[in-house]
Each structure stands twice: as structure tokens, then as C-alpha cells.
C-alpha positions in Angstrom: 79.0 100.4 124.7 80.9 96.7 125.5 78.3 94.6 126.5 81.2 91.8 126.8 82.4 90.9 130.0 85.4 88.7 130.0 84.0 85.9 130.9 82.6 86.0 127.8 85.3 86.1 125.4 85.9 82.2 126.6 82.0 81.5 125.0 81.5 80.3 121.5 79.1 83.9 121.7 82.2 85.6 121.1 81.8 89.2 119.8 83.8 88.7 116.7 80.9 86.1 115.3 78.3 88.3 116.8 79.2 90.8 114.5 80.0 88.6 111.6 75.8 88.1 112.2 75.5 92.6 111.9 76.3 92.6 108.8 73.9 91.2 107.4 71.6 93.6 108.4 70.9 91.8 112.0 70.6 93.8 115.0 73.2 93.1 118.6 70.1 91.4 120.0 69.3 89.4 117.0 72.9 88.5 116.2 73.4 87.0 119.7 70.5 85.1 119.3 71.4 83.6 115.5 75.2 83.1 117.0 73.0 81.2 119.8 71.5 79.4 117.1 74.3 78.6 114.8 77.0 78.1 116.8 75.8 76.7 120.7 74.8 73.1 120.1 76.5 72.4 116.6 74.8 68.8 115.1 71.6 69.4 118.1 71.2 73.6 116.8 70.7 75.7 113.8 66.6 75.6 114.2 64.4 76.7 116.8 61.1 78.7 117.8 59.7 82.4 118.3 58.9 81.3 121.8 63.0 80.7 122.2 63.3 84.2 120.4 61.4 86.0 122.7 62.9 84.7 125.6 66.5 85.3 125.1 65.4 89.4 123.9 63.1 89.3 126.7 60.2 90.8 124.7 56.1 90.2 124.1 55.0 88.3 120.9 55.0 91.8 118.2 55.7 93.4 115.4 59.7 92.8 116.4 59.8 89.5 116.4 57.5 89.3 113.1 59.8 91.9 111.1 63.4 89.7 112.3 61.2 86.2 111.4 60.9 87.6 108.2 63.8 89.3 107.3 65.0 85.7 107.7 62.9 84.0 105.2 62.3 86.6 102.7 66.0 86.8 102.3 66.5 82.8 102.3 69.0 83.2 105.9 66.3 80.2 106.6 63.2 78.6 106.1 59.7 77.9 108.1 59.0 74.6 108.8 55.4 74.4 110.1 54.4 70.0 111.0 51.1 71.1 110.9 48.7 73.2 111.9 50.1 77.2 111.6 48.2 77.8 115.3 50.7 75.0 117.0 53.6 77.3 115.7 56.9 76.7 113.5 59.5 75.7 113.2 63.0 78.3 111.6 65.8 75.7 110.4 68.4 78.8 109.5 70.5 77.0 106.2 72.4 80.0 104.7 76.0 79.5 103.7 77.1 82.3 104.6 76.0 82.9 107.7 78.0 79.9 109.2 80.9 80.9 107.3 80.6 84.7 109.1 81.1 82.2 112.0 84.2 80.1 110.8 82.0 76.9 110.5 80.9 76.6 107.1 80.9 72.7 107.1 78.3 72.6 110.2 75.9 69.9 109.1 73.4 72.2 111.0 71.9 73.9 107.6 71.3 70.4 106.6 67.8 69.1 106.6 66.8 66.7 109.2 64.3 64.5 110.4 61.6 66.2 112.5 62.3 64.3 115.5 66.2 65.7 115.4 64.9 69.1 115.1 62.9 69.1 118.4 65.6 67.6 119.8 67.6 70.1 118.7 65.3 73.2 120.5 65.6 70.8 123.9 69.1 71.6 123.7 68.7 75.2 122.8 66.1 75.8 125.7 68.8 74.0 128.1 71.5 76.4 127.1 68.3 79.8 127.6 67.9 79.0 130.7 70.7 78.9 132.4 72.6 82.7 132.0 74.9 81.1 135.0 77.2 79.5 132.6 78.8 80.3 129.0 78.3 77.7 127.1 80.6 76.0 124.6 79.7 74.9 121.9 81.9 73.8 118.7 84.4 70.8 118.8 87.8 74.1 118.6 86.4 76.0 121.4 86.1 73.1 123.3 89.7 71.6 123.1 91.1 74.8 123.7 88.9 76.3 126.2 90.7 72.8 128.0 93.8 72.7 127.1 93.8 76.7 128.6 92.4 75.4 131.3 93.9 73.0 132.5 96.7 73.5 132.3 98.1 70.7 131.8 100.2 68.6 128.9 97.3 66.1 128.7 97.4 63.0 126.4 95.3 64.3 123.5 93.6 60.7 123.9 92.5 61.5 127.3 89.9 63.8 125.5 86.2 62.0 124.0 87.1 61.4 120.3 85.8 58.7 118.3 88.8 58.0 115.3 87.7 56.6 111.6 89.3 56.0 109.3 93.3 54.1 108.9 96.8 55.7 108.7 96.2 58.2 106.3 92.6 57.6 105.9 92.3 58.1 109.8 90.3 61.4 111.3 89.9 62.0 114.6 86.9 63.8 116.0 87.0 65.3 119.5 84.2 65.3 121.4 82.0 63.9 119.2 78.7 63.9 120.5 78.8 67.9 120.0 76.1 68.2 123.0 77.0 71.6 124.9 79.2 72.6 128.0 79.0 74.7 130.5 81.7 77.2 132.1 80.9 79.3 135.4 80.8 83.1 134.5 82.5 84.0 137.8 85.7 82.2 137.1 84.9 79.4 139.4 85.2 75.3 139.2 82.3 74.2 138.0 81.6 72.7 134.4 78.1 71.2 133.1 78.1 68.6 131.0 74.8 68.4 129.4 73.2 65.1 127.8 69.8 65.2 126.5 68.0 61.8 127.3 66.9 60.3 124.0 66.8 56.7 124.5 64.6 54.3 127.0 68.0 52.5 128.2 71.0 54.5 128.3 73.4 52.2 126.0 75.1 55.2 124.4 74.7 57.7 127.9 77.1 54.8 128.5 79.6 55.1 126.3 79.6 58.8 126.6 80.6 58.6 130.2 84.0 56.0 128.8 84.6 59.2 126.3 84.4 61.2 128.9 85.8 59.5 131.6 89.5 60.9 131.6 88.7 63.8 131.2 86.5 64.3 134.1 89.1 63.4 136.3 91.0 66.4 135.4 88.5 68.7 136.3 88.7 70.7 140.0 84.2 70.2 139.7 82.1 68.7 137.4 78.0 67.9 136.8 76.5 66.1 134.2 73.0 67.6 133.2 70.3 65.4 131.9 67.8 66.4 130.4 64.6 64.4 130.0 61.8 64.6 128.1 58.5 63.2 130.1 58.6 60.4 127.6 61.4 59.1 129.2 61.1 59.9 132.8 60.6 56.2 133.9 64.3 55.8 132.9 66.2 58.6 135.2 67.1 55.3 136.8 67.9 53.1 134.5 70.6 56.1 133.3 71.4 56.6 137.7 72.2 53.0 137.3 75.2 54.0 134.3 76.7 56.2 136.3 77.1 54.2 139.3 78.4 51.1 137.0 80.3 53.8 135.4 82.2 55.3 137.5 81.5 54.4 141.4 82.1 51.0 140.9 86.1 50.9 139.2 87.2 47.2 137.7 89.5 45.2 139.9 93.0 45.1 137.7 91.9 41.4 137.5 88.8 41.8 135.7 91.1 44.2 133.6 92.7 40.5 132.4 89.4 38.9 132.0 88.0 40.4 129.8 90.9 42.0 127.7 91.3 38.4 127.1 87.5 37.7 126.9 87.3 40.5 123.6 90.6 38.8 122.4 89.5 35.9 122.3 85.9 36.6 121.1 87.7 37.8 118.0 90.0 34.5 117.8 93.1 36.8 118.8 94.1 34.8 122.6 96.8 33.6 121.9 97.5 33.3 125.3 96.0 31.1 127.8 92.8 32.9 130.2 94.3 34.5 133.7 92.3 32.1 134.8 91.7 28.1 134.1 88.3 28.5 135.6 87.7 31.0 132.3 86.3 30.3 129.1 84.2 32.0 125.9 80.9 30.3 128.2 82.1 31.4 131.6 83.3 35.1 130.2 79.8 35.5 128.2 78.0 34.9 131.0 80.1 37.3 134.4 80.6 39.3 131.8 77.6 39.2 130.1 76.2 42.8 131.9 75.4 46.2 129.7 78.2 47.5 131.9 80.5 45.3 129.8 79.2 45.6 126.6 79.8 49.3 127.2 83.2 48.3 127.8 83.5 46.9 125.0 82.3 48.8 122.1 85.2 50.7 123.8 87.5 48.4 123.9 86.8 47.6 120.5 88.1 51.6 119.5 90.6 52.1 122.1 92.0 48.4 123.4 93.1 47.6 126.4 93.6 51.8 127.5 90.1 51.3 127.6 89.5 49.2 130.4 92.3 50.2 132.4 90.9 53.9 132.6 88.0 52.2 134.1 90.2 51.2 137.0 90.6 54.6 138.7 88.7 55.3 141.7 89.5 59.2 140.8 86.0 59.4 139.8 83.8 57.9 142.4 86.2 60.1 145.0 84.7 63.1 143.1 80.8 61.5 143.5 82.1 60.6 147.1 83.5 64.7 148.1 80.7 66.2 145.9 82.9 67.5 143.5 81.2 64.8 140.9 78.0 64.9 140.6 74.4 64.0 138.7 71.3 65.8 138.0 68.4 65.1 136.6 66.1 68.3 134.5 62.6 66.7 133.3 61.7 69.0 130.3 58.4 70.6 130.9 58.1 73.4 127.5 56.1 72.0 125.2 57.8 71.7 121.4 54.6 71.3 118.8 52.7 67.9 118.4 56.7 67.2 117.8 57.7 65.2 121.8 56.9 61.9 120.8 59.5 62.0 118.3 62.0 62.7 120.2 64.1 59.6 120.3 63.0 58.7 116.4 65.5 60.4 114.4 
């Protein structure tokens, strides 16, 4: 019986990956779950708790669950991690390299040990994916780039995709979608896309960079939602994150601001040989004028991308999308308990 729909074929949970994992002695249900763990959230995955397997498989605690977990651990496919008293639960970290090789991710960093704080962040993202079956979820850099190249059917510059570049000249390496967060693609072939973001800090400094990195891609998507997953300890920070979206997307830079910021950033590095665009501007007045968090994030982006990062922030497209309801930002409070580890989120 074919369990696969055409929409699932664009997902990271593809038939060939599940079949490869089944070859290790797992049922299809077990293999599909393992591929979720291995593929979907990359750096933020590779680990799960029993409750998540039971929810995915629609089964109660019992012999089937016990046998599945025992098989993983006894065959050294995974390591059981019990951070406290056993009755509080345990995590299962899948580390067996051949399993990752089976899904063409042999060097995935999920296999390596991580801090307890990082593990619980991965659990939170996995729950968010498992809870929303309206979407299939893209997990790997390769899957995301391939999907958007095919979906948009536009010859977009690769610089428009979220990326980070490391090294110089021959040693230069570019990683696309560097946050390694899941992206939801509608199963019904619709236009809406969901970009997940896990809140791990009370101040949205890294979130501002996430927004700037994704801005050009979002401009080309018909409809998008940025879904922020908010642990209870960060619920009061939601207003700051909402304000960051307004800064980045709803308040485009003016041409004069682009010129002034580019001069200011170059002047701070001692590279401005031209006069300031405004005679009243100098380093001190610019530092005061552009001291807000928004401009600090733009500076970090400018350091990697140059003036193109500032020109991108001039566009009114994202502001228009928000006004028309084609762009949305929503907050989902995380309600699950994660053993005794929730206070460790954000300290990885």
C-alpha cells in the first residue's frame, strides 16, 4: 500500500529516506519517526522523548514503545540521557552514523553530544513540527534551496537566500539557511509558508538578524508566516520581538538613511575618505542617531554584505505584505513540560 502523497515528496521525509532507515530493522512507522528526528530540525534535532514518539505513532505507553526504545539503545543506535530522576523521564539521542548516512546526512552535527539546554531546544522544535500536520517540513539546507528554486521558478541571485559566508577566496564557504530552522510547506499546494523561530533569549538581537537574512526571500514568497515559539519563561519578551518585526519589515530605510549609515559604518572602520552626506553629521552625531537595536543589527549585516544589505532594507514590499495580510507574525506559547530542563533554554 502506498502511503505517500505527491505533497510529501517535497518534504524532507521522503520515501527513499524512510526505506533506507527501515533497512536497519525498523517498521515504517518507526522509520518515519526517526527520519523526522534526523532530518527535520538538523542542528535542533536528533533527540526525542518517549511522549513524542507516542504522539507521532498514535499509540499509548506499552510494549511497542518499550521495544522501539530498547532496540535503539541496545543496538547502539542511540544513547539514553537521564538528566535527573528516572521517573522524570529521559531523552534519546540518535548518534549512529550509518543512520545519518542512510538519509544522505553523514556529517550532520546532530550526532555529536550537546548541552542539555541545546537538547531541550531541539525537543521544542520537534514538538512544533509534529503538532502541525497541515504542512510538510523542510529541514536540510539542500532541501530548502531545491524547493524554493523550483517553487519560485525565478532566477533569483543566490545572495537572496538566507546565508552566511565564511573564509576568504579559495577557502570561502557559504551556508544557506544557517539557522537550520524548519520551514513549513502547505500540503494542499497552497501559497502559505511557515518559518519557525524558537525564542531562546529575552532580547531579540539574533532574531533581528534572522529577519534581515530572510527579508529578500520573503519578498518573493506569495504568503508567509513567521511563527515564534515562545517558552513560558520568555512570554514577557513577546512585545520586544513584535517590535523587532516592525523595525525590520514595516519601517523601510529612506535613501538618505542608507547613505548616512554606509558612511557611518565605513567611518567607524577608518575607511570613509568621502565627506559625510550631511555636513552636520560626524561620528558622534551618527552614533547618537543610529544607536538603536535596529541599526546595530543592520551594522552586523552590513559587515558581511556591504551596502547591499542597507539597500535591501529600503524595500516597501514587506511592509505592503504585512498590511495586506500576506505576511504575518504569530506567537505560539510552548505548553509542554520537558523533564526538568525548561529553565535551561537559552543557556546552551
